[in-house]
C-alpha positions in Angstrom: 2.6 25.7 21.6 2.7 26.1 17.9 -0.6 25.8 16.0 -0.3 24.3 12.5 -2.7 24.4 9.6 -2.8 21.7 7.0 -4.4 21.6 3.5 -5.9 18.2 2.8 -6.8 17.5 -0.8 -8.9 14.4 -1.6 -8.8 13.4 -5.3 -10.9 10.7 -7.0 -10.3 10.7 -10.7 -12.8 7.9 -11.3 -15.6 10.1 -10.1 -14.0 13.5 -11.2 -14.1 14.6 -7.6 -11.8 17.0 -5.7 -12.4 18.1 -2.2 -10.2 20.5 -0.1 -10.2 20.7 3.7 -8.2 22.9 6.0 -7.5 21.0 9.2 -5.4 21.2 12.3 -3.6 17.8 12.0 -2.9 15.0 9.6 -5.0 12.7 11.8 -8.0 15.1 11.4 -7.5 15.0 7.6 -7.7 11.2 7.6 -10.9 11.4 9.7 -12.4 13.9 7.3 -11.6 11.6 4.4 -13.2 8.6 6.1 -16.3 10.6 6.9 -16.5 11.7 3.3 -16.3 8.2 1.8 -18.3 6.4 4.5 -21.9 6.7 5.5 -23.1 5.8 9.0 -21.1 2.6 9.1 -20.5 1.3 5.6 -18.6 2.8 2.7 -20.8 4.7 0.3 -21.9 2.9 -2.8 -19.8 4.9 -5.2 -16.6 4.2 -3.2 -17.1 0.5 -2.7 -14.3 -1.6 -4.2 -11.9 1.4 -4.5 -8.4 1.4 -3.0 -6.6 4.3 -1.5 -3.5 5.2 -3.6 -4.9 3.7 -6.8 -8.5 4.9 -7.1 -8.3 7.9 -4.8 -5.6 9.8 -2.9 -5.4 12.1 0.1 -2.6 14.7 0.1 -1.9 16.6 3.3 0.6 19.5 3.2 1.3 22.1 5.9 0.6 25.7 5.0 1.8 28.9 6.6 5.1 27.3 7.7 7.6 29.8 6.2 5.7 33.0 7.1 6.0 34.5 10.5 2.8 35.2 12.5 1.0 38.3 11.3 1.1 41.2 13.8 4.0 39.8 15.9 7.1 41.9 15.9 10.3 39.8 16.0 12.9 41.1 18.3 
């Protein structure tokens, strides 16, 4: 089984906010973003009325895809 690591970048230009997470899946990145903009149940006050894609974005890109595993000798 291949483990992947993703870099998730949350950008909100309206609030001058940039948050970076390193996660194991795209689904986990989406959950981290929802936990960031929502409180216990409702969206936090500063994010109310904002739409994804226009007011804030989440970019998820895989990292370490082209490099072989460190310490593993390829035969």
